[in-house]
C-alpha positions in Angstrom: 73.5 121.7 77.5 76.8 121.5 75.6 76.0 124.4 73.3 74.3 127.1 75.3 71.7 128.8 73.2 71.7 126.3 70.4 68.4 124.5 70.0 68.5 120.8 70.8 65.0 119.8 70.1 64.0 117.2 67.6 61.1 118.6 65.5 58.3 116.3 64.5 56.6 117.4 61.3 54.9 116.3 58.1 56.8 115.2 55.1 56.1 113.4 51.8 58.2 110.2 52.0 59.2 108.2 48.9 59.5 104.7 50.5 60.3 103.0 47.3 60.7 103.8 43.6 57.6 104.0 41.3 55.1 104.3 44.2 53.1 107.3 45.4 54.6 109.4 48.1 53.2 109.0 51.6 52.6 111.9 54.0 54.3 110.8 57.2 55.2 112.3 60.5 59.0 112.4 60.5 61.6 113.5 63.0 64.0 116.2 62.0 67.2 116.3 64.2 68.7 119.6 65.4 71.2 121.3 63.1 74.8 120.2 63.9 78.0 122.2 63.4 77.7 124.4 60.3 74.1 123.4 59.6 70.8 125.4 59.3 67.4 124.1 60.1 64.8 125.6 57.7 61.0 125.8 57.9 60.0 125.2 54.3 57.2 127.5 53.3 56.8 126.6 49.6 58.3 124.2 47.1 58.0 123.6 43.4 57.6 120.1 41.9 60.4 119.6 39.3 60.8 116.9 36.8 64.0 115.8 38.5 61.9 114.7 41.5 59.9 112.5 39.0 63.2 111.3 37.4 64.4 109.9 40.7 61.1 108.3 41.5 60.1 106.8 38.1 63.3 106.7 35.9 66.5 106.6 37.8 64.9 104.4 40.5 68.4 103.7 42.1 67.6 101.2 44.9 70.1 103.0 47.3 68.3 106.3 46.8 65.3 105.3 48.9 63.5 105.9 51.3 63.9 109.6 50.7 62.1 112.9 51.1 62.1 114.4 47.6 61.8 118.1 46.6 64.7 120.4 45.8 63.1 123.6 44.6 62.0 125.3 47.9 62.1 128.4 49.9 61.7 129.0 53.6 62.7 130.6 56.9 65.6 129.7 59.2 64.2 128.1 62.3 67.6 127.5 64.1 71.3 127.2 63.4 74.0 124.9 64.6 77.3 125.8 66.2 79.7 127.8 63.9 77.0 129.4 61.8 77.3 133.1 61.7 76.0 133.9 58.2 72.4 133.0 59.1 70.0 133.6 62.0 66.5 132.5 62.9 63.9 134.4 60.8 66.1 134.9 57.7 64.4 134.1 54.4 66.4 131.5 52.5 66.5 129.1 49.6 68.2 125.7 50.1 70.6 124.8 47.3 71.3 121.5 45.7 74.8 122.7 44.6 77.1 123.7 47.4 79.4 126.7 47.2 82.1 126.2 49.8 84.2 129.1 48.4 87.4 127.2 49.2 87.8 124.4 46.6 89.5 124.8 43.2 86.2 124.8 41.4 84.7 127.5 43.7 87.8 129.6 43.2 87.6 129.4 39.5 85.2 131.8 37.5 84.9 129.0 34.9 82.4 126.8 36.8 79.8 126.5 39.5 80.7 123.0 40.4 81.9 122.4 44.0 83.9 119.6 45.6 81.5 119.5 48.6 78.1 118.0 48.9 76.1 115.0 47.5 76.7 116.0 43.8 80.5 115.5 44.1 80.4 111.7 44.3 76.8 110.4 44.9 75.0 111.8 41.8 73.8 108.3 41.0 71.7 107.9 44.3 71.1 111.7 44.3 71.5 112.0 48.1 74.2 112.2 50.8 74.9 109.2 53.0 74.1 111.4 56.0 70.7 112.6 56.9 68.9 114.4 59.7 65.6 112.7 59.0 64.1 109.6 60.6 60.7 108.0 60.2 59.4 104.9 62.0 62.9 104.2 63.2 64.4 104.3 59.8 66.9 106.7 58.3 65.3 108.7 55.5 67.6 110.1 52.8 67.8 113.8 51.9 67.2 114.1 48.2 69.8 116.4 46.5 70.8 117.6 49.9 67.6 119.6 50.3 64.3 117.6 50.7 61.8 120.4 50.4 58.7 118.1 50.5 59.0 118.4 54.3 57.9 121.1 56.8 61.4 121.3 58.1 64.8 120.3 56.7 68.4 120.6 57.8 71.0 121.9 55.3 74.7 122.7 55.4 75.3 126.4 55.5 77.4 126.0 52.3 74.1 125.1 50.5 71.9 127.9 51.7 71.3 131.3 50.1 70.0 134.2 52.2 67.6 136.3 50.1 65.8 139.6 50.2 63.3 139.5 53.1 60.6 141.1 50.9 60.7 138.2 48.4 57.4 136.2 48.1 58.5 132.6 49.0 55.8 130.9 46.9 57.4 132.5 43.8 61.1 132.7 44.4 61.2 129.0 45.4 61.3 128.4 41.6 64.8 129.9 41.6 66.0 126.9 43.7 66.1 124.9 40.5 64.1 125.3 37.3 64.2 129.0 36.5 67.9 129.5 37.3 68.7 126.3 35.4 67.1 127.3 32.2 67.8 131.0 32.3 71.5 130.5 33.3 72.0 127.8 30.6 71.2 130.5 28.0 73.0 133.5 29.5 75.9 131.8 31.4 76.6 128.6 29.6 75.6 129.1 26.0 76.4 132.8 26.3 73.7 133.7 23.8 74.6 136.8 21.8 72.6 139.8 20.7 71.0 139.4 17.3 71.5 135.6 17.3 69.1 132.8 16.5 68.2 130.3 19.2 66.2 127.0 19.4 64.9 125.7 22.7 63.8 122.1 22.9 61.2 121.3 25.5 58.9 123.9 27.0 58.6 122.9 30.6 59.7 125.4 33.3 63.4 124.9 32.4 62.8 125.4 28.7 60.6 128.5 29.2 63.3 129.9 31.5 65.8 129.3 28.7 63.5 131.2 26.3 63.4 134.0 28.8 67.3 133.9 29.0 67.7 134.0 25.2 65.4 137.0 25.1 67.3 138.8 27.9 70.5 138.1 26.1 69.1 139.9 23.0 68.5 137.0 20.6 66.4 138.1 17.6 64.9 134.8 16.7 63.9 132.3 19.4 62.4 129.1 18.1 60.4 127.0 20.6 60.3 123.3 19.9 57.8 121.0 21.6 55.5 118.1 20.7 52.8 119.6 22.8 51.5 122.7 20.9 49.5 123.9 24.0 52.9 125.1 25.3 53.4 127.6 22.5 51.1 130.3 24.0 53.1 130.2 27.2 56.4 130.3 25.3 55.3 133.5 23.5 54.9 135.2 26.9 58.5 134.5 27.6 59.8 135.8 24.3 59.6 133.0 21.8 59.2 134.2 18.2 58.6 130.9 16.3 57.2 127.5 17.1 57.9 124.1 15.8 56.1 120.8 16.6 58.3 117.9 15.4 55.1 115.9 14.9 54.0 118.2 12.1 57.0 117.3 10.0 58.1 114.1 8.3 61.7 115.2 8.1 64.0 115.2 11.2 63.6 118.4 13.2 67.2 119.3 12.7 66.7 119.5 8.9 63.5 121.6 9.4 65.4 124.0 11.6 68.4 124.1 9.2 66.1 125.0 6.4 64.4 127.7 8.4 67.6 129.4 9.6 69.9 129.2 6.6 71.9 126.3 7.8 71.1 126.0 11.5 70.8 128.1 14.7 73.6 129.8 16.5 72.5 128.4 19.9 70.4 125.4 20.9 69.3 124.3 24.4 68.0 120.8 25.2 65.6 121.2 28.1 64.1 117.7 28.1 66.6 115.2 29.4 66.3 112.9 26.4 69.4 111.7 24.5 67.6 111.6 21.2 66.5 115.2 21.6 70.1 116.1 22.6 71.4 114.8 19.3 68.7 116.7 17.4 69.6 119.9 19.3 73.3 119.6 18.4 72.5 118.8 14.8 70.2 121.8 14.5 73.2 124.1 15.2 75.0 125.9 12.3 78.4 124.6 11.5 81.4 126.8 12.2 80.2 128.3 15.5 76.9 126.6 16.6 76.7 125.9 20.4 74.4 123.4 21.9 73.8 123.0 25.6 72.5 120.0 27.5 70.3 121.2 30.3 67.9 118.3 31.0 69.1 116.0 33.8 69.5 112.3 32.9 72.1 109.6 33.5 70.6 106.5 31.9 71.9 106.3 28.3 74.8 107.3 26.2 74.5 110.4 24.0 75.7 110.0 20.4 76.4 111.9 17.2 78.7 111.6 14.2 82.2 113.0 14.8 81.8 115.3 11.7 79.2 117.3 13.6 81.9 118.5 16.0 84.8 118.5 13.5 82.7 121.0 11.5 83.0 123.4 14.4 80.0 122.9 16.6 80.4 123.0 20.4 78.5 120.6 22.7 78.4 121.5 26.3 76.4 121.0 29.5 75.0 123.1 32.3 74.2 122.3 35.9 72.0 124.8 37.7 72.5 127.3 34.8 76.2 127.8 35.6 75.2 130.0 38.6 77.5 129.7 41.6 74.7 128.9 43.9 75.1 131.1 47.0 76.1 134.1 44.8 73.6 133.5 41.9 70.3 132.9 43.7 70.1 136.1 45.7 71.0 138.0 42.5 68.2 136.3 40.6 65.8 137.1 43.5 66.8 140.7 43.1 66.3 140.5 39.4 62.7 139.2 40.0 62.0 142.0 42.5 63.3 144.5 39.9 61.0 143.0 37.3 63.9 141.9 35.1 63.0 138.2 35.5 59.5 136.6 35.4 58.4 134.0 37.9 54.6 134.3 38.4 54.0 133.2 34.8 55.6 129.8 35.5 53.1 128.9 38.2 50.0 127.1 36.7 48.8 125.4 39.9 48.9 125.9 43.6 48.4 123.0 46.0 49.3 121.9 49.5 51.9 119.3 50.5 49.1 116.8 51.1 48.3 117.0 47.4 51.8 116.2 46.3 50.8 113.1 44.4 48.2 115.1 42.4 51.0 117.5 41.5 53.2 114.6 40.4 50.4 113.3 38.2 49.9 116.7 36.5 53.6 116.9 35.7 53.7 113.3 34.5 51.0 114.1 31.9 52.5 117.5 30.9 49.4 119.3 32.3 51.3 121.9 34.3 54.4 124.2 34.0 55.0 124.5 37.7 52.8 123.4 40.6 53.8 125.2 43.8 53.0 123.4 47.0 52.5 125.4 50.2 54.3 123.4 52.9 54.2 125.3 56.2 52.1 128.4 56.8 54.3 131.5 57.2 
């Protein structure tokens, strides 16, 4: 063996493969190659199903983004490591990350951003996968969605995209920190920088929106207005700290006008957690002039976003957030600790528990807005 003590076995395991866009996923036996230099092979214990998985399958549908193993909100245990990996060892509890943190590039070295020059997101955000993959099935290369692919019993990830977490953390809860909860919470506290005593509006009350509500509350907002066309979400939003509720369907006027009237000219901070360019415009226009800040949190890359220039000339700020502005390897372990210290809620996001074999049922639930988060158990611990 070339590398004494490094595993060279190919693992055969179950994964949910998206062979083509707009079709159900298929549970297949796939081959997972050994980790190469600087890579970590992870046994996935649990994964959430996030709307971005559905976006790739049903909306983005980029032909070069298939076949792929979806899933990017997971947690697991290191099975083996490739040459050059010293930070991780077999048995470590980890969360794979869809944003790298190489610690070397100009972005990583700046406190202003959590972007990184490495990884799929740097130049392949359209197909949402790297060109390289450690997966094969029936003789074909299978792409690794968002560099993670957590709808598989095993996955191989570069060590720059893995966070080592507290060994006492329950993986079927902290998996949500791999995407949705960090994304929403961080959008409020890191990107919007919500201030104590402020008024906030959160558009869209899925997991990301509810996490944004939780972030607004943690930052000390005094009024948090939850906006959604599904009033069944309002009870949940109350649990996370929402103080007021608005269903745009109950009003004939545009929601921005309703909010403006409610808040003496508009909110201080708004967060768009849907991924809909029309809602993005409403969120911006719901902000107060002079200092209102609106943050785009929902992932979409299909249409232009628009507003009248006067909206910005009047002093509003429009900004976006990826993964809540958290530098991934630094932020995720901190959020896991915050959960264990009971400063952040996770259990309340989980409405359904299923197995990997039921992934298509989980997708249907989310498609019809009938869940907040379904957590799939992937491999037994």
